[in-house]
PyMOL CGO cylinders between C-alpha atoms (Angstrom):
from pymol import cmd
from pymol.cgo import CYLINDER

trace = [
    CYLINDER, -60.85, 1.28, -13.84, -60.82, -2.32, -12.89, 0.3, 1, 1, 1, 1, 1, 1,
    CYLINDER, -60.82, -2.32, -12.89, -59.28, -3.49, -16.05, 0.3, 1, 1, 1, 1, 1, 1,
    CYLINDER, -59.28, -3.49, -16.05, -56.50, -0.88, -16.07, 0.3, 1, 1, 1, 1, 1, 1,
    CYLINDER, -56.50, -0.88, -16.07, -55.73, -1.36, -12.31, 0.3, 1, 1, 1, 1, 1, 1,
    CYLINDER, -55.73, -1.36, -12.31, -55.00, -5.31, -12.86, 0.3, 1, 1, 1, 1, 1, 1,
    CYLINDER, -55.00, -5.31, -12.86, -52.84, -4.77, -16.03, 0.3, 1, 1, 1, 1, 1, 1,
    CYLINDER, -52.84, -4.77, -16.03, -49.60, -6.64, -15.36, 0.3, 1, 1, 1, 1, 1, 1,
    CYLINDER, -49.60, -6.64, -15.36, -46.42, -4.36, -16.53, 0.3, 1, 1, 1, 1, 1, 1,
    CYLINDER, -46.42, -4.36, -16.53, -43.00, -5.74, -15.79, 0.3, 1, 1, 1, 1, 1, 1,
    CYLINDER, -43.00, -5.74, -15.79, -42.37, -3.48, -13.07, 0.3, 1, 1, 1, 1, 1, 1,
    CYLINDER, -42.37, -3.48, -13.07, -45.44, -4.66, -11.08, 0.3, 1, 1, 1, 1, 1, 1,
    CYLINDER, -45.44, -4.66, -11.08, -44.71, -8.35, -11.94, 0.3, 1, 1, 1, 1, 1, 1,
    CYLINDER, -44.71, -8.35, -11.94, -41.32, -7.73, -10.31, 0.3, 1, 1, 1, 1, 1, 1,
    CYLINDER, -41.32, -7.73, -10.31, -42.51, -6.18, -7.39, 0.3, 1, 1, 1, 1, 1, 1,
    CYLINDER, -42.51, -6.18, -7.39, -45.21, -8.98, -6.76, 0.3, 1, 1, 1, 1, 1, 1,
    CYLINDER, -45.21, -8.98, -6.76, -42.49, -11.56, -7.54, 0.3, 1, 1, 1, 1, 1, 1,
    CYLINDER, -42.49, -11.56, -7.54, -40.21, -10.05, -4.92, 0.3, 1, 1, 1, 1, 1, 1,
    CYLINDER, -40.21, -10.05, -4.92, -43.05, -9.96, -2.44, 0.3, 1, 1, 1, 1, 1, 1,
    CYLINDER, -43.05, -9.96, -2.44, -44.14, -13.46, -2.84, 0.3, 1, 1, 1, 1, 1, 1,
    CYLINDER, -44.14, -13.46, -2.84, -40.53, -14.67, -2.81, 0.3, 1, 1, 1, 1, 1, 1,
    CYLINDER, -40.53, -14.67, -2.81, -39.48, -12.78, 0.00, 0.3, 1, 1, 1, 1, 1, 1,
    CYLINDER, -39.48, -12.78, 0.00, -38.33, -15.58, 2.41, 0.3, 1, 1, 1, 1, 1, 1,
    CYLINDER, -38.33, -15.58, 2.41, -36.06, -16.93, -0.28, 0.3, 1, 1, 1, 1, 1, 1,
    CYLINDER, -36.06, -16.93, -0.28, -34.51, -13.88, -0.83, 0.3, 1, 1, 1, 1, 1, 1,
    CYLINDER, -34.51, -13.88, -0.83, -34.01, -13.16, 2.69, 0.3, 1, 1, 1, 1, 1, 1,
    CYLINDER, -34.01, -13.16, 2.69, -32.67, -16.61, 3.17, 0.3, 1, 1, 1, 1, 1, 1,
    CYLINDER, -32.67, -16.61, 3.17, -30.18, -15.88, 0.09, 0.3, 1, 1, 1, 1, 1, 1,
    CYLINDER, -30.18, -15.88, 0.09, -29.42, -12.56, 1.31, 0.3, 1, 1, 1, 1, 1, 1,
    CYLINDER, -29.42, -12.56, 1.31, -28.52, -13.90, 4.59, 0.3, 1, 1, 1, 1, 1, 1,
    CYLINDER, -28.52, -13.90, 4.59, -26.28, -16.78, 3.18, 0.3, 1, 1, 1, 1, 1, 1,
    CYLINDER, -26.28, -16.78, 3.18, -24.30, -14.11, 1.08, 0.3, 1, 1, 1, 1, 1, 1,
    CYLINDER, -24.30, -14.11, 1.08, -23.70, -11.88, 4.00, 0.3, 1, 1, 1, 1, 1, 1,
    CYLINDER, -23.70, -11.88, 4.00, -22.28, -15.26, 5.97, 0.3, 1, 1, 1, 1, 1, 1,
    CYLINDER, -22.28, -15.26, 5.97, -20.31, -16.40, 3.28, 0.3, 1, 1, 1, 1, 1, 1,
    CYLINDER, -20.31, -16.40, 3.28, -18.77, -12.94, 2.87, 0.3, 1, 1, 1, 1, 1, 1,
    CYLINDER, -18.77, -12.94, 2.87, -18.09, -12.77, 6.66, 0.3, 1, 1, 1, 1, 1, 1,
    CYLINDER, -18.09, -12.77, 6.66, -16.41, -16.26, 6.83, 0.3, 1, 1, 1, 1, 1, 1,
    CYLINDER, -16.41, -16.26, 6.83, -14.17, -15.37, 3.81, 0.3, 1, 1, 1, 1, 1, 1,
    CYLINDER, -14.17, -15.37, 3.81, -13.09, -12.25, 5.14, 0.3, 1, 1, 1, 1, 1, 1,
    CYLINDER, -13.09, -12.25, 5.14, -12.48, -13.54, 8.60, 0.3, 1, 1, 1, 1, 1, 1,
    CYLINDER, -12.48, -13.54, 8.60, -10.48, -16.39, 6.89, 0.3, 1, 1, 1, 1, 1, 1,
    CYLINDER, -10.48, -16.39, 6.89, -8.32, -13.84, 4.77, 0.3, 1, 1, 1, 1, 1, 1,
    CYLINDER, -8.32, -13.84, 4.77, -7.52, -11.60, 8.08, 0.3, 1, 1, 1, 1, 1, 1,
    CYLINDER, -7.52, -11.60, 8.08, -6.76, -14.73, 10.18, 0.3, 1, 1, 1, 1, 1, 1,
    CYLINDER, -6.76, -14.73, 10.18, -4.32, -16.35, 7.16, 0.3, 1, 1, 1, 1, 1, 1,
    CYLINDER, -4.32, -16.35, 7.16, -2.62, -12.82, 7.01, 0.3, 1, 1, 1, 1, 1, 1,
    CYLINDER, -2.62, -12.82, 7.01, -2.31, -12.81, 10.63, 0.3, 1, 1, 1, 1, 1, 1,
    CYLINDER, -2.31, -12.81, 10.63, -0.92, -16.27, 10.66, 0.3, 1, 1, 1, 1, 1, 1,
    CYLINDER, -0.92, -16.27, 10.66, 1.48, -15.75, 7.91, 0.3, 1, 1, 1, 1, 1, 1,
    CYLINDER, 1.48, -15.75, 7.91, 2.79, -12.73, 9.57, 0.3, 1, 1, 1, 1, 1, 1,
    CYLINDER, 2.79, -12.73, 9.57, 3.29, -14.37, 12.81, 0.3, 1, 1, 1, 1, 1, 1,
    CYLINDER, 3.29, -14.37, 12.81, 5.03, -17.22, 11.12, 0.3, 1, 1, 1, 1, 1, 1,
    CYLINDER, 5.03, -17.22, 11.12, 7.13, -14.73, 9.59, 0.3, 1, 1, 1, 1, 1, 1,
    CYLINDER, 7.13, -14.73, 9.59, 8.10, -13.18, 12.78, 0.3, 1, 1, 1, 1, 1, 1,
    CYLINDER, 8.10, -13.18, 12.78, 8.99, -16.25, 14.60, 0.3, 1, 1, 1, 1, 1, 1,
    CYLINDER, 8.99, -16.25, 14.60, 10.97, -17.14, 11.54, 0.3, 1, 1, 1, 1, 1, 1,
    CYLINDER, 10.97, -17.14, 11.54, 12.99, -14.43, 11.81, 0.3, 1, 1, 1, 1, 1, 1,
    CYLINDER, 12.99, -14.43, 11.81, 13.57, -14.15, 15.33, 0.3, 1, 1, 1, 1, 1, 1,
    CYLINDER, 13.57, -14.15, 15.33, 15.00, -17.82, 15.03, 0.3, 1, 1, 1, 1, 1, 1,
    CYLINDER, 15.00, -17.82, 15.03, 17.43, -16.74, 12.24, 0.3, 1, 1, 1, 1, 1, 1,
    CYLINDER, 17.43, -16.74, 12.24, 18.78, -13.97, 14.50, 0.3, 1, 1, 1, 1, 1, 1,
    CYLINDER, 18.78, -13.97, 14.50, 21.49, -11.95, 12.80, 0.3, 1, 1, 1, 1, 1, 1,
    CYLINDER, 21.49, -11.95, 12.80, 21.39, -14.05, 9.81, 0.3, 1, 1, 1, 1, 1, 1,
    CYLINDER, 21.39, -14.05, 9.81, 20.96, -11.58, 6.60, 0.3, 1, 1, 1, 1, 1, 1,
    CYLINDER, 20.96, -11.58, 6.60, 21.78, -14.04, 3.86, 0.3, 1, 1, 1, 1, 1, 1,
    CYLINDER, 21.78, -14.04, 3.86, 22.43, -17.71, 3.48, 0.3, 1, 1, 1, 1, 1, 1,
    CYLINDER, 22.43, -17.71, 3.48, 23.61, -20.06, 0.87, 0.3, 1, 1, 1, 1, 1, 1,
    CYLINDER, 23.61, -20.06, 0.87, 21.94, -23.40, 0.88, 0.3, 1, 1, 1, 1, 1, 1,
    CYLINDER, 21.94, -23.40, 0.88, 22.98, -26.60, -0.94, 0.3, 1, 1, 1, 1, 1, 1,
    CYLINDER, 22.98, -26.60, -0.94, 21.89, -30.01, -1.42, 0.3, 1, 1, 1, 1, 1, 1,
    CYLINDER, 21.89, -30.01, -1.42, 25.49, -31.10, -1.12, 0.3, 1, 1, 1, 1, 1, 1,
    CYLINDER, 25.49, -31.10, -1.12, 28.17, -30.49, 1.60, 0.3, 1, 1, 1, 1, 1, 1,
    CYLINDER, 28.17, -30.49, 1.60, 30.99, -27.83, 1.04, 0.3, 1, 1, 1, 1, 1, 1,
    CYLINDER, 30.99, -27.83, 1.04, 34.30, -27.18, 2.63, 0.3, 1, 1, 1, 1, 1, 1,
    CYLINDER, 34.30, -27.18, 2.63, 34.07, -25.82, 5.92, 0.3, 1, 1, 1, 1, 1, 1,
    CYLINDER, 34.07, -25.82, 5.92, 36.87, -23.32, 4.82, 0.3, 1, 1, 1, 1, 1, 1,
    CYLINDER, 36.87, -23.32, 4.82, 34.51, -21.92, 2.11, 0.3, 1, 1, 1, 1, 1, 1,
    CYLINDER, 34.51, -21.92, 2.11, 33.26, -19.30, 4.78, 0.3, 1, 1, 1, 1, 1, 1,
    CYLINDER, 33.26, -19.30, 4.78, 36.61, -17.89, 5.36, 0.3, 1, 1, 1, 1, 1, 1,
    CYLINDER, 36.61, -17.89, 5.36, 37.21, -17.73, 1.55, 0.3, 1, 1, 1, 1, 1, 1,
    CYLINDER, 37.21, -17.73, 1.55, 34.48, -15.65, 1.23, 0.3, 1, 1, 1, 1, 1, 1,
    CYLINDER, 34.48, -15.65, 1.23, 35.35, -13.56, 4.10, 0.3, 1, 1, 1, 1, 1, 1,
    CYLINDER, 35.35, -13.56, 4.10, 38.76, -12.81, 2.78, 0.3, 1, 1, 1, 1, 1, 1,
    CYLINDER, 38.76, -12.81, 2.78, 37.26, -11.69, -0.75, 0.3, 1, 1, 1, 1, 1, 1,
    CYLINDER, 37.26, -11.69, -0.75, 37.58, -8.03, -1.35, 0.3, 1, 1, 1, 1, 1, 1,
    CYLINDER, 37.58, -8.03, -1.35, 33.79, -7.50, -2.49, 0.3, 1, 1, 1, 1, 1, 1,
    CYLINDER, 33.79, -7.50, -2.49, 32.51, -9.75, 0.80, 0.3, 1, 1, 1, 1, 1, 1,
    CYLINDER, 32.51, -9.75, 0.80, 33.92, -7.39, 3.31, 0.3, 1, 1, 1, 1, 1, 1,
    CYLINDER, 33.92, -7.39, 3.31, 32.20, -4.38, 1.85, 0.3, 1, 1, 1, 1, 1, 1,
    CYLINDER, 32.20, -4.38, 1.85, 28.50, -5.91, 2.51, 0.3, 1, 1, 1, 1, 1, 1,
    CYLINDER, 28.50, -5.91, 2.51, 28.92, -8.36, 5.05, 0.3, 1, 1, 1, 1, 1, 1,
    CYLINDER, 28.92, -8.36, 5.05, 30.78, -8.42, 8.38, 0.3, 1, 1, 1, 1, 1, 1,
    CYLINDER, 30.78, -8.42, 8.38, 31.40, -12.20, 8.90, 0.3, 1, 1, 1, 1, 1, 1,
    CYLINDER, 31.40, -12.20, 8.90, 30.31, -15.70, 7.49, 0.3, 1, 1, 1, 1, 1, 1,
    CYLINDER, 30.31, -15.70, 7.49, 29.78, -18.91, 9.26, 0.3, 1, 1, 1, 1, 1, 1,
    CYLINDER, 29.78, -18.91, 9.26, 29.29, -22.26, 7.86, 0.3, 1, 1, 1, 1, 1, 1,
    CYLINDER, 29.29, -22.26, 7.86, 26.24, -24.41, 9.48, 0.3, 1, 1, 1, 1, 1, 1,
    CYLINDER, 26.24, -24.41, 9.48, 23.96, -27.53, 8.49, 0.3, 1, 1, 1, 1, 1, 1,
    CYLINDER, 23.96, -27.53, 8.49, 20.73, -27.46, 7.85, 0.3, 1, 1, 1, 1, 1, 1,
    CYLINDER, 20.73, -27.46, 7.85, 18.34, -29.85, 9.39, 0.3, 1, 1, 1, 1, 1, 1,
    CYLINDER, 18.34, -29.85, 9.39, 14.79, -30.37, 8.87, 0.3, 1, 1, 1, 1, 1, 1,
    CYLINDER, 14.79, -30.37, 8.87, 12.22, -32.42, 10.85, 0.3, 1, 1, 1, 1, 1, 1,
    CYLINDER, 12.22, -32.42, 10.85, 9.01, -34.15, 9.67, 0.3, 1, 1, 1, 1, 1, 1,
    CYLINDER, 9.01, -34.15, 9.67, 6.61, -36.25, 11.63, 0.3, 1, 1, 1, 1, 1, 1,
    CYLINDER, 6.61, -36.25, 11.63, 5.62, -39.68, 10.45, 0.3, 1, 1, 1, 1, 1, 1,
    CYLINDER, 5.62, -39.68, 10.45, 1.70, -39.94, 10.19, 0.3, 1, 1, 1, 1, 1, 1,
    CYLINDER, 1.70, -39.94, 10.19, -0.29, -41.78, 11.68, 0.3, 1, 1, 1, 1, 1, 1,
    CYLINDER, -0.29, -41.78, 11.68, 2.50, -42.94, 14.14, 0.3, 1, 1, 1, 1, 1, 1,
    CYLINDER, 2.50, -42.94, 14.14, 3.64, -39.58, 15.23, 0.3, 1, 1, 1, 1, 1, 1,
    CYLINDER, 3.64, -39.58, 15.23, 7.21, -40.71, 14.97, 0.3, 1, 1, 1, 1, 1, 1,
    CYLINDER, 7.21, -40.71, 14.97, 9.75, -37.14, 14.48, 0.3, 1, 1, 1, 1, 1, 1,
    CYLINDER, 9.75, -37.14, 14.48, 12.32, -38.26, 11.98, 0.3, 1, 1, 1, 1, 1, 1,
    CYLINDER, 12.32, -38.26, 11.98, 14.94, -35.59, 11.56, 0.3, 1, 1, 1, 1, 1, 1,
    CYLINDER, 14.94, -35.59, 11.56, 17.00, -35.57, 8.27, 0.3, 1, 1, 1, 1, 1, 1,
    CYLINDER, 17.00, -35.57, 8.27, 20.09, -33.63, 7.57, 0.3, 1, 1, 1, 1, 1, 1,
    CYLINDER, 20.09, -33.63, 7.57, 19.29, -31.72, 4.25, 0.3, 1, 1, 1, 1, 1, 1,
    CYLINDER, 19.29, -31.72, 4.25, 22.79, -30.09, 3.29, 0.3, 1, 1, 1, 1, 1, 1,
    CYLINDER, 22.79, -30.09, 3.29, 24.86, -27.23, 4.17, 0.3, 1, 1, 1, 1, 1, 1,
    CYLINDER, 24.86, -27.23, 4.17, 24.28, -23.75, 4.77, 0.3, 1, 1, 1, 1, 1, 1,
    CYLINDER, 24.28, -23.75, 4.77, 26.54, -20.77, 4.59, 0.3, 1, 1, 1, 1, 1, 1,
    CYLINDER, 26.54, -20.77, 4.59, 25.11, -17.37, 6.95, 0.3, 1, 1, 1, 1, 1, 1,
    CYLINDER, 25.11, -17.37, 6.95, 26.32, -14.23, 6.36, 0.3, 1, 1, 1, 1, 1, 1,
    CYLINDER, 26.32, -14.23, 6.36, 25.88, -11.36, 8.81, 0.3, 1, 1, 1, 1, 1, 1,
    CYLINDER, 25.88, -11.36, 8.81, 25.83, -7.66, 7.72, 0.3, 1, 1, 1, 1, 1, 1,
    CYLINDER, 25.83, -7.66, 7.72, 26.90, -5.76, 11.25, 0.3, 1, 1, 1, 1, 1, 1,
    CYLINDER, 26.90, -5.76, 11.25, 25.96, -8.30, 13.57, 0.3, 1, 1, 1, 1, 1, 1,
    CYLINDER, 25.96, -8.30, 13.57, 27.72, -11.45, 15.29, 0.3, 1, 1, 1, 1, 1, 1,
    CYLINDER, 27.72, -11.45, 15.29, 26.94, -14.89, 14.18, 0.3, 1, 1, 1, 1, 1, 1,
    CYLINDER, 26.94, -14.89, 14.18, 27.43, -16.98, 17.53, 0.3, 1, 1, 1, 1, 1, 1,
    CYLINDER, 27.43, -16.98, 17.53, 29.23, -20.31, 16.61, 0.3, 1, 1, 1, 1, 1, 1,
]
cmd.load_cgo(trace, "trace")
C-alpha cells in the first residue's frame, strides 16, 4: 500500500511542482496582471490623447473642409480662379488663400523658430471663411 501511494504519476508531479513553486507562480501571475493593466491603460490614454488632439485641430481649422498644401507659393488669384470653376461651385461655397506656418523649438536652448513652409488653399463647404 505504501509503494502504490508514493508512485509518481505525471499528474502528481505537476501538482507537487505547482505547490512547491507557488511563490514564483504567484509572482509571475501578478507580473502578468500588472503588465496587462499598464498596457491597457496606455492604450486607453493614447486613444484619449489622439482624440483630444484631433478635436483641437478640427476646432482650429474652423470652417475649412479641404486644403491644398504645396511646398511652393502660388498666385493669390488661384483661389478666385477655382471659385469661378463650374464644378467647384457645386461642392464648395468659397476658397481663400493662406500661408502655412510651422513652428519648432530648438532643444536644449528652448528657442522657438518659425518657418514659412509654403502656401495653402482652404475651401469651405457651406461655411464662411474669415480673411
